[in-house]
C-alpha positions in Angstrom: 31.9 -15.9 -8.3 34.1 -17.0 -11.2 35.1 -14.4 -13.6 35.6 -16.9 -16.4 32.7 -18.6 -18.2 32.3 -22.3 -17.4 31.3 -23.4 -20.9 31.1 -22.3 -24.5 28.7 -23.3 -27.1 27.1 -22.2 -30.3 23.7 -20.6 -30.8 22.5 -19.5 -34.2 26.0 -19.8 -35.6 27.5 -17.5 -32.9 29.8 -18.6 -30.1 28.1 -18.1 -26.8 29.8 -18.2 -23.3 27.8 -19.7 -20.5 27.9 -19.3 -16.7 26.7 -21.8 -14.2 23.4 -21.5 -12.3 25.4 -20.8 -9.2 27.3 -17.9 -10.9 24.0 -16.5 -12.3 22.4 -16.7 -8.8 25.3 -14.8 -7.2 25.4 -12.2 -10.0 21.6 -11.6 -9.7 21.4 -11.9 -5.9 18.8 -14.7 -6.0 18.8 -18.4 -5.1 20.1 -21.1 -7.4 16.7 -22.8 -7.4 15.1 -19.6 -8.7 17.6 -19.5 -11.6 16.9 -23.2 -12.4 13.2 -22.4 -12.4 13.6 -19.4 -14.6 15.6 -21.5 -17.1 13.0 -24.3 -17.0 10.2 -21.8 -17.6 12.1 -20.3 -20.6 12.4 -16.9 -19.0 16.1 -16.6 -19.5 16.9 -16.0 -23.1 19.5 -18.3 -24.5 19.7 -20.7 -21.5 20.6 -24.2 -22.5 20.4 -27.5 -20.6 23.7 -29.4 -20.5 22.8 -32.8 -19.2 21.2 -32.2 -15.8 22.5 -28.6 -15.4 21.7 -25.3 -17.1 24.0 -23.0 -18.9 23.1 -19.3 -18.7 24.6 -17.0 -21.2 27.1 -14.6 -19.6 25.3 -11.6 -21.0 21.8 -12.8 -20.0 19.7 -10.3 -18.1 17.8 -11.1 -15.0 14.1 -11.5 -15.9 11.7 -9.0 -14.4 9.5 -10.2 -11.6 5.9 -10.3 -13.1 4.4 -9.8 -9.7 6.0 -6.3 -9.4 4.8 -5.3 -12.9 1.3 -6.3 -12.1 1.3 -4.5 -8.7 2.4 -1.3 -10.4 -0.5 -1.6 -12.8 -3.0 -2.3 -10.0 -1.7 0.3 -7.6 -4.5 2.4 -6.4 -4.1 6.1 -7.1 -3.2 8.2 -4.0 -6.2 9.5 -2.1 -6.8 13.2 -2.5 -6.0 15.3 0.5 -9.0 16.6 2.4 -9.7 20.2 1.6 -9.8 22.3 4.8 -13.4 22.6 5.8 -14.5 19.8 3.6 -16.8 17.8 6.0 -14.3 18.4 8.8 -17.2 19.4 11.1 -18.8 16.0 10.8 -16.6 14.3 13.4 -14.6 17.0 15.2 -13.4 14.7 17.9 -11.9 12.1 15.5 -10.4 14.9 13.4 -8.6 16.6 16.2 -5.5 15.4 18.1 -5.7 15.5 21.8 -3.6 13.8 24.6 -4.8 10.4 25.7 -7.1 10.5 28.7 -8.1 14.1 28.1 -11.1 13.6 25.8 -13.8 14.9 28.1 -11.7 18.0 28.9 -11.1 18.6 25.2 -14.9 18.4 24.5 -15.6 20.8 27.3 -12.9 23.2 26.0 -14.8 23.7 22.7 -16.9 26.7 22.2 -20.6 26.1 22.7 -22.3 25.2 19.4 -22.5 22.6 16.7 -18.9 21.4 16.9 -19.1 20.9 20.6 -22.4 19.1 20.4 -21.2 16.7 17.8 -17.9 16.1 19.7 -19.9 15.3 22.8 -22.0 12.8 20.8 -18.8 11.2 19.5 -17.4 11.0 23.0 -20.6 9.4 24.4 -20.8 6.9 21.6 -17.2 5.8 21.9 -17.5 5.7 25.6 -20.3 3.1 25.4 -23.2 5.4 26.0 -25.1 5.3 22.7 -28.3 6.7 24.1 -26.5 9.9 25.3 -24.8 10.1 21.9 -28.2 10.0 20.1 -29.6 12.6 22.4 -26.7 14.9 21.8 -26.8 14.6 18.0 -30.5 14.1 17.3 -31.2 17.7 16.3 -28.3 17.5 13.8 -29.1 14.0 12.5 -32.7 14.9 11.7 -31.9 18.2 10.0 -32.5 18.5 6.3 -30.3 21.6 6.1 -26.9 20.0 5.7 -24.4 22.0 3.7 -22.1 19.4 2.1 -19.4 21.9 1.1 -18.3 22.6 4.7 -20.1 20.0 6.9 -22.3 22.6 8.6 -25.8 21.5 9.7 -28.5 24.0 10.6 -30.6 22.3 13.2 -34.4 22.3 13.1 
């Protein structure tokens, strides 16, 4: 990149030093074509066309990428972390890490009760046995006593 400006001109009565599109591209770490397009779109303040080429003021700043500004505005807020106990009992199998190939052993290792029943229903369902899953979970699925604060169901 040349340290000396390639051209000088006047703008608003003031002397302005210009660099080439190539120099601007190197300085801003973008392609020459992008600099040409930014000049043509009027996004580089003070850029002037000299015949078929553009002169970019030496002190010109690289324009912001509007896609990044929009994405920052549209960014979805971070999802809140699940509060321990908050519906965690709904799908105990999916909410618990276990070694691959040991799912059945994991379900059998759970203490008898609601958590084990629901885990067995999940296991049956994801193993392609939906009728067994329904049978294992029916008493919980049909219960009207569901406590939403901690995911506990009191079966009928």
